N, C-alpha and C positions, 0 to 999 in steps of 0.2 A: 504494500500500500504506500503510495507516495504522499509526502507531506505537502500541504498546500501553503502558499505564501500568505503572510499576514494580510488581512483585509484592510485594516486601518491602523495606522501607528497610534493614533490617539486613544485607542481602546485598552491599552495596556495599563496595569495597575502601577502605582508609584512604588518605588523600592522602599524597604524598611530603613529606619535610621541606622541600624547596625550595618546593613549592606552599604549604605552611603558612606559611613565612616571607614569601613574596610576598603571601599573603592577609592577613597581619597588618598590612600597611602601608596598607590601604585598606578603606573600607566596601563594602557590596554595591552593585553597579550596578543600575539599573532592570531590565536584562535578566536578571541573575542572580536578583534578587528575584522577578520575574515567572515565571521558569522553576521556582522552588520553590513558588510559590503557585498557579499555574494548575492543576496536576494535582488538588489536593484540591478546589478550587472547581469544576472541571469534573465531578468525581465527585459532589459534593454536588448540583450542578444536575441531573445525570442521575437521581440517586436521587429528587430532589424531583419530577421530571417522570414518575416511574414507569418509567424506562428503566434501572434499576440492575441489579446482579448481585451474587452472593456475592463475586466478586473485587473489585468496587468497594467493598463494605463493608469488606473486608479491607484494601484500600489506604487508605481513610479512617481505619481503626483504627490502621494503621501511622503515619500522620502524627500522630494523636493521641498515640501513645506517644512519638514524637520530641518533640512539643510538651511533654509531661510532663517529659521529660528536660531540655529547655531550661529549663523553670521550676525544676527541682531544681538546675540549674547556675547559677541566679541571673539568667537572662534573662527579665525581667518575671515575677518570682516570684509576684506577686499574681494572676497568671493561672491558677495551679494549680487553684483551685476550678472555674473555667470549663472547664479541660481535663478534670477529673474528671467534671463534669456531662456533657460531650460524650461521654466514654467510657461513662458509665452509659446515656446516651440510645441509643448504638449497640447496647449489650448488650440493653437493653430492647426495642428495635426488632427485634432478631434473635430474642429469646426469645418475643415475642408472636406469632410466626409471621407478622408483617406483612412480613417479608423476602421471603416467597414472592410478594408483590404488587410488591415493589420500588418502592414509593412511600412516601416519608417523610411522616408526619403534619406538619401545620404547626408544632406545638409542638416536635417533634424538629428540624425544619428550622431553627427560630429559635435553638435552643440551639447547633446546629452552626455556624450562620452567625456567631453571637456569638463562638464559640471561634475560628473562622478569622480573624476580625478581630484577635483577640489574638495569634494565631499569626504574623501579619504583623509585629506589633510585636516579638514575640520574635526573629524572623529579623533584623529591622533592628537590634535591640539587640545580638544576638550577633555580627553581622558574619560575614564569610566564615571568619575564624579560629575563632570560637566554634562555628560550624556544623560545621566540619571536626573540631574537637576532640570535639564531641558525637557525631558519626557514628563516631568512633574508639572510643568507649566504649559505644555503643548495644548491641552484643551482650551485654556484661556487665550492663548495666542491665536488659535484657529478661530475662536469666537470673535476676537477683536478684528482679525483680518476680514472675516465675513461682514462685520459691521461696516468696516471701511469701504469694502467693495459695494455694499448696498448704497452708501452715501454717494459714492462716485458715479453710480449708474443713473 
């Protein structure tokens, strides 16, 4: 039985204070980093090969929102433009109707690949403690961004 990708980043529970204090004492291990980076890369690869789905696009968008939050929290803040380009590329891909074919154009793939490289830097910069703290405030961040988008519309 294959494992499915997480549906939404924001649905995870916050970590305990003990885990947070333990995590603050060390950087990410290779295994931890790989486990956080492999899902978005696997989704991107599937989309590039034309084997994507709406759920995969949603998953990639979730990671992009989390990456935006990391940038706002000071983890490689100069990556914010790349994150926003990636988000726009995902929205444009969906609105063009290209999503029904589930194959990313090369230009979109290049933008998303560039963003994922910076996402790895953000995770390394944040460390486990920074990632846990960001996950804890993610629902509020998403709610505030939704409010901003409604006002702009």
